[in-house]
One Martini backbone bead per residue (centre of mass of N, CA, C, O) as a GRO file, in nm:
protein
  207
    1UNK     BB    1   0.624   4.484   2.194
    2UNK     BB    2   0.829   4.230   2.217
    3UNK     BB    3   0.836   3.915   2.241
    4UNK     BB    4   0.887   3.673   2.462
    5UNK     BB    5   1.123   3.451   2.534
    6UNK     BB    6   1.100   3.136   2.596
    7UNK     BB    7   1.129   2.911   2.833
    8UNK     BB    8   1.140   2.597   2.935
    9UNK     BB    9   0.890   2.634   3.136
   10UNK     BB   10   0.689   2.749   2.896
   11UNK     BB   11   0.708   2.472   2.756
   12UNK     BB   12   0.515   2.236   2.659
   13UNK     BB   13   0.413   1.904   2.729
   14UNK     BB   14   0.290   1.636   2.501
   15UNK     BB   15   0.411   1.413   2.684
   16UNK     BB   16   0.377   1.129   2.885
   17UNK     BB   17   0.635   1.128   3.126
   18UNK     BB   18   0.618   0.815   3.321
   19UNK     BB   19   0.899   0.723   3.310
   20UNK     BB   20   1.160   0.537   3.486
   21UNK     BB   21   1.470   0.500   3.557
   22UNK     BB   22   1.667   0.266   3.652
   23UNK     BB   23   1.880   0.153   3.860
   24UNK     BB   24   2.172   0.141   3.735
   25UNK     BB   25   2.371  -0.049   3.506
   26UNK     BB   26   2.441  -0.210   3.176
   27UNK     BB   27   2.181  -0.128   3.017
   28UNK     BB   28   2.023  -0.101   2.672
   29UNK     BB   29   1.756  -0.031   2.749
   30UNK     BB   30   1.536   0.212   2.720
   31UNK     BB   31   1.474   0.283   3.027
   32UNK     BB   32   1.800   0.318   3.089
   33UNK     BB   33   1.814   0.597   2.895
   34UNK     BB   34   1.668   0.790   3.062
   35UNK     BB   35   1.812   1.118   3.096
   36UNK     BB   36   2.051   1.049   2.895
   37UNK     BB   37   2.365   1.010   2.735
   38UNK     BB   38   2.431   0.817   2.448
   39UNK     BB   39   2.689   0.590   2.290
   40UNK     BB   40   2.736   0.448   1.963
   41UNK     BB   41   3.013   0.261   1.833
   42UNK     BB   42   3.178   0.240   1.502
   43UNK     BB   43   3.431   0.181   1.279
   44UNK     BB   44   3.240   0.011   1.104
   45UNK     BB   45   3.005  -0.145   0.935
   46UNK     BB   46   2.884  -0.360   1.228
   47UNK     BB   47   2.563  -0.351   1.365
   48UNK     BB   48   2.444  -0.096   1.513
   49UNK     BB   49   2.162  -0.078   1.380
   50UNK     BB   50   2.049  -0.331   1.513
   51UNK     BB   51   2.076  -0.224   1.807
   52UNK     BB   52   1.910   0.037   1.772
   53UNK     BB   53   1.648  -0.104   1.681
   54UNK     BB   54   1.595  -0.229   1.964
   55UNK     BB   55   1.547   0.044   2.107
   56UNK     BB   56   1.316   0.147   1.930
   57UNK     BB   57   1.122  -0.091   1.979
   58UNK     BB   58   1.108  -0.044   2.289
   59UNK     BB   59   0.975   0.238   2.269
   60UNK     BB   60   0.726   0.158   2.090
   61UNK     BB   61   0.608  -0.052   2.297
   62UNK     BB   62   0.560   0.228   2.493
   63UNK     BB   63   0.446   0.464   2.305
   64UNK     BB   64   0.707   0.605   2.193
   65UNK     BB   65   0.828   0.851   2.029
   66UNK     BB   66   1.050   0.867   1.734
   67UNK     BB   67   1.369   1.009   1.635
   68UNK     BB   68   1.566   1.066   1.331
   69UNK     BB   69   1.891   1.214   1.286
   70UNK     BB   70   2.046   1.302   0.987
   71UNK     BB   71   2.379   1.439   0.959
   72UNK     BB   72   2.396   1.337   0.665
   73UNK     BB   73   2.347   1.178   0.365
   74UNK     BB   74   2.283   0.928   0.506
   75UNK     BB   75   2.076   0.640   0.578
   76UNK     BB   76   1.900   0.404   0.658
   77UNK     BB   77   1.790   0.068   0.605
   78UNK     BB   78   1.467  -0.013   0.618
   79UNK     BB   79   1.469  -0.332   0.633
   80UNK     BB   80   1.627  -0.349   0.896
   81UNK     BB   81   1.410  -0.227   1.084
   82UNK     BB   82   1.171  -0.405   1.015
   83UNK     BB   83   1.309  -0.676   1.104
   84UNK     BB   84   1.338  -0.551   1.413
   85UNK     BB   85   1.032  -0.413   1.469
   86UNK     BB   86   0.997  -0.147   1.324
   87UNK     BB   87   0.785   0.141   1.293
   88UNK     BB   88   0.796   0.358   1.030
   89UNK     BB   89   0.522   0.522   1.058
   90UNK     BB   90   0.644   0.622   1.369
   91UNK     BB   91   0.910   0.745   1.227
   92UNK     BB   92   1.104   1.020   1.255
   93UNK     BB   93   1.270   1.190   0.978
   94UNK     BB   94   1.572   1.392   0.978
   95UNK     BB   95   1.745   1.612   0.767
   96UNK     BB   96   2.076   1.724   0.807
   97UNK     BB   97   2.366   1.958   0.745
   98UNK     BB   98   2.506   1.858   1.014
   99UNK     BB   99   2.608   1.927   1.320
  100UNK     BB  100   2.463   2.192   1.392
  101UNK     BB  101   2.179   2.108   1.289
  102UNK     BB  102   2.147   1.852   1.455
  103UNK     BB  103   2.165   1.980   1.738
  104UNK     BB  104   1.921   2.171   1.695
  105UNK     BB  105   1.712   1.954   1.635
  106UNK     BB  106   1.747   1.790   1.892
  107UNK     BB  107   1.674   2.020   2.089
  108UNK     BB  108   1.383   2.073   1.979
  109UNK     BB  109   1.268   1.791   2.021
  110UNK     BB  110   1.316   1.793   2.330
  111UNK     BB  111   1.169   2.061   2.399
  112UNK     BB  112   0.879   1.958   2.320
  113UNK     BB  113   0.823   1.661   2.457
  114UNK     BB  114   0.731   1.440   2.215
  115UNK     BB  115   0.986   1.253   2.276
  116UNK     BB  116   1.140   0.945   2.393
  117UNK     BB  117   1.334   0.926   2.130
  118UNK     BB  118   1.672   1.024   2.016
  119UNK     BB  119   1.850   1.001   1.709
  120UNK     BB  120   2.206   1.072   1.639
  121UNK     BB  121   2.357   1.071   1.328
  122UNK     BB  122   2.720   1.056   1.322
  123UNK     BB  123   2.903   1.011   1.050
  124UNK     BB  124   3.118   1.183   1.116
  125UNK     BB  125   3.378   1.375   1.266
  126UNK     BB  126   3.296   1.458   1.584
  127UNK     BB  127   3.290   1.770   1.785
  128UNK     BB  128   3.146   1.839   2.107
  129UNK     BB  129   3.036   2.059   2.312
  130UNK     BB  130   2.947   2.060   2.642
  131UNK     BB  131   2.727   2.280   2.621
  132UNK     BB  132   2.552   2.131   2.419
  133UNK     BB  133   2.521   1.865   2.575
  134UNK     BB  134   2.397   1.996   2.831
  135UNK     BB  135   2.131   2.089   2.707
  136UNK     BB  136   2.036   1.808   2.613
  137UNK     BB  137   2.048   1.669   2.892
  138UNK     BB  138   1.840   1.854   3.038
  139UNK     BB  139   1.606   1.791   2.849
  140UNK     BB  140   1.600   1.487   2.893
  141UNK     BB  141   1.551   1.500   3.200
  142UNK     BB  142   1.294   1.685   3.200
  143UNK     BB  143   1.134   1.482   2.976
  144UNK     BB  144   1.210   1.190   2.974
  145UNK     BB  145   1.450   1.116   2.768
  146UNK     BB  146   1.623   0.964   2.498
  147UNK     BB  147   1.978   0.969   2.394
  148UNK     BB  148   2.138   0.871   2.077
  149UNK     BB  149   2.462   0.837   1.963
  150UNK     BB  150   2.590   0.773   1.629
  151UNK     BB  151   2.920   0.654   1.578
  152UNK     BB  152   3.251   0.681   1.407
  153UNK     BB  153   3.475   0.476   1.593
  154UNK     BB  154   3.696   0.386   1.803
  155UNK     BB  155   3.741   0.250   2.112
  156UNK     BB  156   3.996   0.450   2.179
  157UNK     BB  157   3.818   0.673   2.145
  158UNK     BB  158   3.660   0.927   2.246
  159UNK     BB  159   3.400   1.069   2.341
  160UNK     BB  160   3.205   1.339   2.282
  161UNK     BB  161   3.178   1.371   2.608
  162UNK     BB  162   3.118   1.424   2.951
  163UNK     BB  163   2.793   1.389   2.917
  164UNK     BB  164   2.842   1.106   2.855
  165UNK     BB  165   2.724   0.815   3.033
  166UNK     BB  166   2.704   0.612   2.775
  167UNK     BB  167   2.927   0.365   2.620
  168UNK     BB  168   2.941   0.181   2.308
  169UNK     BB  169   3.098  -0.092   2.125
  170UNK     BB  170   3.077  -0.226   1.801
  171UNK     BB  171   3.079  -0.578   1.680
  172UNK     BB  172   3.106  -0.784   1.394
  173UNK     BB  173   3.021  -1.133   1.309
  174UNK     BB  174   2.967  -1.271   1.028
  175UNK     BB  175   2.694  -1.426   0.841
  176UNK     BB  176   2.375  -1.396   0.804
  177UNK     BB  177   2.404  -1.508   1.078
  178UNK     BB  178   2.496  -1.257   1.310
  179UNK     BB  179   2.719  -1.108   1.534
  180UNK     BB  180   2.670  -0.881   1.818
  181UNK     BB  181   2.889  -0.664   1.996
  182UNK     BB  182   2.868  -0.485   2.316
  183UNK     BB  183   3.088  -0.257   2.467
  184UNK     BB  184   3.120  -0.119   2.774
  185UNK     BB  185   3.335   0.180   2.828
  186UNK     BB  186   3.099   0.369   2.958
  187UNK     BB  187   2.972   0.418   3.307
  188UNK     BB  188   2.852   0.634   3.550
  189UNK     BB  189   2.665   0.409   3.712
  190UNK     BB  190   2.919   0.211   3.662
  191UNK     BB  191   3.234   0.045   3.705
  192UNK     BB  192   3.135  -0.179   3.523
  193UNK     BB  193   3.169  -0.361   3.263
  194UNK     BB  194   3.013  -0.476   2.950
  195UNK     BB  195   2.858  -0.759   2.760
  196UNK     BB  196   2.674  -0.793   2.456
  197UNK     BB  197   2.481  -1.042   2.269
  198UNK     BB  198   2.377  -1.081   1.927
  199UNK     BB  199   2.146  -1.230   1.688
  200UNK     BB  200   2.129  -1.193   1.333
  201UNK     BB  201   1.943  -1.131   1.037
  202UNK     BB  202   1.958  -1.056   0.724
  203UNK     BB  203   1.831  -0.934   0.468
  204UNK     BB  204   1.695  -1.025   0.193
  205UNK     BB  205   1.973  -1.047  -0.037
  206UNK     BB  206   2.230  -0.938   0.143
  207UNK     BB  207   2.360  -1.252   0.221
   0.00000   0.00000   0.00000
């Protein structure tokens, strides 16, 4: 007899998922992203990495393993993350060959239950079917994980799909110490939009 294909219920969870997402919306802190799909968009390289690094550092501070799935050729600049307090030695980085492979990798990372946060870096212009997003969202909710898609698009462009519960658009201004604004343009948990501002310093020699 051929072996039975395991269902989601058959796959063990190796991570103690004991965090609970707080009620309400508007916050981009790591605990508030658990169990949902979030999307951070930027039209041009404009500071989204600095904001994502803050979420990663928040997850690592709670001893949650983090994975970064690079969907295209490029990947983050390591000094950026180090300066934001990210521990690169405990950050899993997976290079995928495009949209289909990235979504498959993301699904299996979530299915394992071993990661508290999965970043899917969508460098190109992606369009994702709601069925694929639905599978990822159910796994995130089942294993109490956070999933963040990093996209390159304008604020007026639609989100990746209806399964995305939280979307913010990032804009950077200034140099040296620079300001990063994230405008929440979609939040299914709250009808009100929000805006958060951060000030960051660029890596030495870059500005």
